[in-house]
Each structure stands twice: as C-alpha cells, then as structure tokens.
GUVOPA-239078 format. One record per atom (N, C-alpha, C): residue number from 1; atom name; z, y, x. Coordinates in steps of 0.05 Angstrom, whole numbers. Atoms other than C-alpha are relative to their C-alpha. Layout:
num / atome / up / north / east
NUM / CA / Z / Y / X
...
END
This chain:
num / atome / up / north / east
1 / N / -25 / 7 / 10
1 / CA / 27 / 408 / 173
1 / C / 7 / -28 / 10
2 / N / -7 / 27 / -13
2 / CA / 55 / 350 / 210
2 / C / 22 / -16 / -17
3 / N / -9 / 18 / 17
3 / CA / 77 / 292 / 161
3 / C / 18 / -23 / 14
4 / N / -12 / 20 / -12
4 / CA / 126 / 240 / 177
4 / C / -13 / -27 / -8
5 / N / 14 / 25 / 2
5 / CA / 101 / 170 / 183
5 / C / 7 / -15 / -28
6 / N / -11 / 17 / 30
6 / CA / 142 / 146 / 121
6 / C / -21 / 13 / -20
7 / N / 18 / -13 / 22
7 / CA / 104 / 202 / 79
7 / C / -23 / -7 / 5
8 / N / 27 / 2 / -4
8 / CA / 40 / 188 / 108
8 / C / -9 / -32 / -11
9 / N / 8 / 22 / 9
9 / CA / 45 / 116 / 91
9 / C / 6 / -1 / -33
10 / N / -4 / 0 / 31
10 / CA / 70 / 131 / 20
10 / C / -23 / 15 / -9
11 / N / 27 / -11 / 14
11 / CA / 8 / 177 / 7
11 / C / -23 / -13 / 7
12 / N / 22 / 18 / -4
12 / CA / -40 / 128 / 35
12 / C / 2 / -25 / -20
13 / N / 1 / 21 / 22
13 / CA / -14 / 73 / -11
13 / C / -4 / 9 / -29
14 / N / 7 / -17 / 18
14 / CA / -19 / 122 / -67
14 / C / -31 / -1 / -6
15 / N / 28 / -3 / 6
15 / CA / -88 / 141 / -54
15 / C / -17 / -27 / -3
16 / N / 10 / 27 / 1
16 / CA / -106 / 67 / -41
16 / C / 6 / -18 / -33
17 / N / -6 / 12 / 26
17 / CA / -75 / 53 / -118
17 / C / 16 / -19 / -3
18 / N / -19 / 21 / -3
18 / CA / -23 / 9 / -95
18 / C / 28 / 9 / -9
19 / N / -28 / -5 / 6
19 / CA / 49 / 7 / -122
19 / C / 17 / -7 / 28
20 / N / -20 / 12 / -26
20 / CA / 108 / -8 / -68
20 / C / -2 / -32 / -3
21 / N / 3 / 25 / 5
21 / CA / 107 / -78 / -99
21 / C / -27 / -10 / 8
22 / N / 27 / 5 / -10
22 / CA / 35 / -88 / -89
22 / C / -8 / -3 / 25
23 / N / -1 / 0 / -30
23 / CA / 36 / -67 / -19
23 / C / 17 / -20 / 13
24 / N / -25 / 17 / -5
24 / CA / 96 / -109 / -6
24 / C / -10 / -28 / -1
25 / N / 14 / 29 / 6
25 / CA / 63 / -170 / -35
25 / C / -25 / -12 / 25
26 / N / 22 / 5 / -20
26 / CA / 2 / -159 / 10
26 / C / 10 / -1 / 29
27 / N / -12 / 3 / -26
27 / CA / 46 / -152 / 72
27 / C / 22 / -26 / 2
28 / N / -21 / 23 / 0
28 / CA / 91 / -211 / 53
28 / C / 28 / 10 / 7
29 / N / -24 / -10 / -3
29 / CA / 150 / -172 / 50
29 / C / 14 / 11 / -27
30 / N / -9 / -8 / 28
30 / CA / 201 / -148 / -1
30 / C / -6 / 30 / -6
31 / N / 8 / -24 / 8
31 / CA / 188 / -85 / -42
31 / C / 18 / 23 / 11
32 / N / -17 / -18 / -10
32 / CA / 253 / -53 / -20
32 / C / -4 / 10 / 23
33 / N / 3 / -9 / -28
33 / CA / 230 / -55 / 53
33 / C / -22 / 26 / 4
34 / N / 19 / -20 / 5
34 / CA / 169 / -8 / 31
34 / C / 17 / 25 / -10
35 / N / -18 / -29 / 10
35 / CA / 216 / 39 / -1
35 / C / 15 / 12 / 29
36 / N / -13 / -9 / -22
36 / CA / 257 / 41 / 62
36 / C / -20 / 11 / 23
37 / N / 19 / -11 / -19
37 / CA / 197 / 50 / 108
37 / C / -7 / 31 / -8
38 / N / 7 / -29 / 9
38 / CA / 172 / 109 / 65
38 / C / 18 / 17 / 1
39 / N / -19 / -24 / -1
39 / CA / 238 / 141 / 69
39 / C / 10 / 2 / 27
40 / N / -8 / -2 / -25
40 / CA / 241 / 129 / 142
40 / C / 29 / -10 / 10
41 / N / -23 / 16 / -7
41 / CA / 302 / 88 / 140
41 / C / -2 / -28 / 12
42 / N / 6 / 25 / -16
42 / CA / 270 / 28 / 172
42 / C / -23 / 6 / 16
43 / N / 26 / -4 / -18
43 / CA / 221 / 25 / 230
43 / C / -21 / -16 / -14
44 / N / 20 / 15 / 5
44 / CA / 154 / 6 / 220
44 / C / -17 / -9 / 29
45 / N / 8 / 4 / -24
45 / CA / 127 / -38 / 274
45 / C / -26 / 4 / 1
46 / N / 29 / -4 / -4
46 / CA / 57 / -35 / 304
46 / C / -20 / -17 / -14
47 / N / 14 / 20 / 20
47 / CA / 32 / -100 / 273
47 / C / -1 / 7 / -32
48 / N / 0 / -5 / 27
48 / CA / 55 / -75 / 206
48 / C / -14 / 23 / -5
49 / N / 12 / -25 / 3
49 / CA / 31 / -7 / 216
49 / C / -35 / -5 / -5
50 / N / 25 / 10 / 3
50 / CA / -37 / -38 / 228
50 / C / -13 / -13 / -22
51 / N / 6 / 10 / 25
51 / CA / -35 / -80 / 167
51 / C / -2 / 18 / -23
52 / N / 5 / -22 / 18
52 / CA / -21 / -23 / 127
52 / C / -30 / 21 / -1
53 / N / 26 / -14 / 1
53 / CA / -81 / 17 / 150
53 / C / -26 / -19 / -6
54 / N / 22 / 13 / 14
54 / CA / -127 / -44 / 137
54 / C / 2 / 3 / -25
55 / N / -2 / 3 / 25
55 / CA / -99 / -50 / 71
55 / C / -5 / 25 / -15
56 / N / -1 / -28 / 15
56 / CA / -100 / 24 / 50
56 / C / -28 / 11 / 10
57 / N / 27 / -9 / -8
57 / CA / -164 / 39 / 90
57 / C / 5 / 31 / 14
58 / N / -6 / -30 / -9
58 / CA / -128 / 103 / 119
58 / C / 11 / -1 / 25
59 / N / -9 / 1 / -23
59 / CA / -117 / 116 / 190
59 / C / 25 / 15 / 5
60 / N / -31 / -16 / 2
60 / CA / -45 / 131 / 200
60 / C / 4 / 12 / 32
61 / N / -5 / -13 / -26
61 / CA / -18 / 178 / 261
61 / C / 29 / -20 / 5
62 / N / -13 / 20 / -15
62 / CA / 14 / 121 / 300
62 / C / 21 / 15 / 24
63 / N / -19 / -16 / -21
63 / CA / 49 / 177 / 348
63 / C / 21 / 9 / -12
64 / N / -23 / -5 / 7
64 / CA / 102 / 186 / 303
64 / C / 22 / -15 / -5
END
C-alpha cells in the first residue's frame, strides 16, 4: 500500500512519541503548519523533510 507523504510524516511523528506541537518546536515552525503538511495541504520542502527524518529516525519516501 502506498501512503501519501503527509500520512507517512504523521505515522513517523507518532512512532517517535511526538505531538504536532513538539515536532513543530523542533523544526522552529508553527504547529498549524505540521497539521497542514500531514493533511497534504502544504508542501514539505526537501530540507524540512530531511529534518523530520532526523528528528523521528524514520526514512520517508521522498518520491511522493
């Protein structure tokens, strides 16, 4: 099954034991932007995606 990148990020965040607010704080962005990214209503740039991977310890499928 092919998950969208937003759902992959959400799953990685939850598995890392982080709330949207905690992930946003580590990325120095607003929590609402995490919500928009997870809902795929806002794009996630390459650098931010790399940071999310480092924070969560999960490799995300960047081809999506």
